[in-house]
C-alpha positions, 0 to 999 in steps of 0.5 A: 428554471436554473439547473445546478451542475454538481461537478463534485460528485464521487466517481469510480476510478478506472482500473488503469487509474487505480494501478497508477495511484498504487504505482505512484505511492508508497504509503498505505493503510493495511487492514487485517483481522485479529481476535475477531477485531478489525485493525488498520495501520499505515505501512510502506509498500511497493506495487508490482504491476507485473505480478499484481501484488503489493510487497511489504515487510515488518518485524515479528509482532501483532500484525504478522501474527494476525495475518498468518492466522487470517490471510484476508487483508485490505490496503487503502491508498489515497492522494488528498489535495482537499475535501473536493479533490482526492483519489482513493484505491481499495485493494482486497487480497491475500497475505503471503509470507515469503522466505529465503531468496524470494524474500531477499529479492523482493525486499531489494526490489521494494527498497529500490522502488520506494527510494525512487518514489521518495526521490521523485515526490520529496526530492530527497535521496534516501540511502537506507531503508530506515530513512523511509520506513519505521522498521529497524533491522535491529529488531530481528530478521524482517518478515517480507510479505506480499499481498496477492490482489484479488480486487481493486476498486477506486473512487475520486472527487474532483471539483 
């Protein structure tokens, strides 16, 4: 009798692997609820391992209004090479809007981390935030927020 070995099973990532994936990427998909409907949008983010938080920013609008009303959010980040070679992390957390010096500091930290990752991954040297994020400062003062992580889970498949 021949036994077929299935090396392409979906398996759990360890927490340290989830943290690594979050730390080494800067684009994810943010999920939130608005008017009792789920929404999911791509965002540029930065992970802070010291505070176990995700930092992002946006202009005023639908997403920020929705998260102010219901602060429970999720973020999904993935690295996909093929259908049988991928890693994915799911974060559940609480939205927190920042103001004043805290917002300025975290926006600066966010910019520096993302610029570094863009340089490493893409070989380009972005100078301004508008070069790697679609939000333009001309749309008003940016709303800086963080997601206080409550739970991190991850999966992977590797053939």
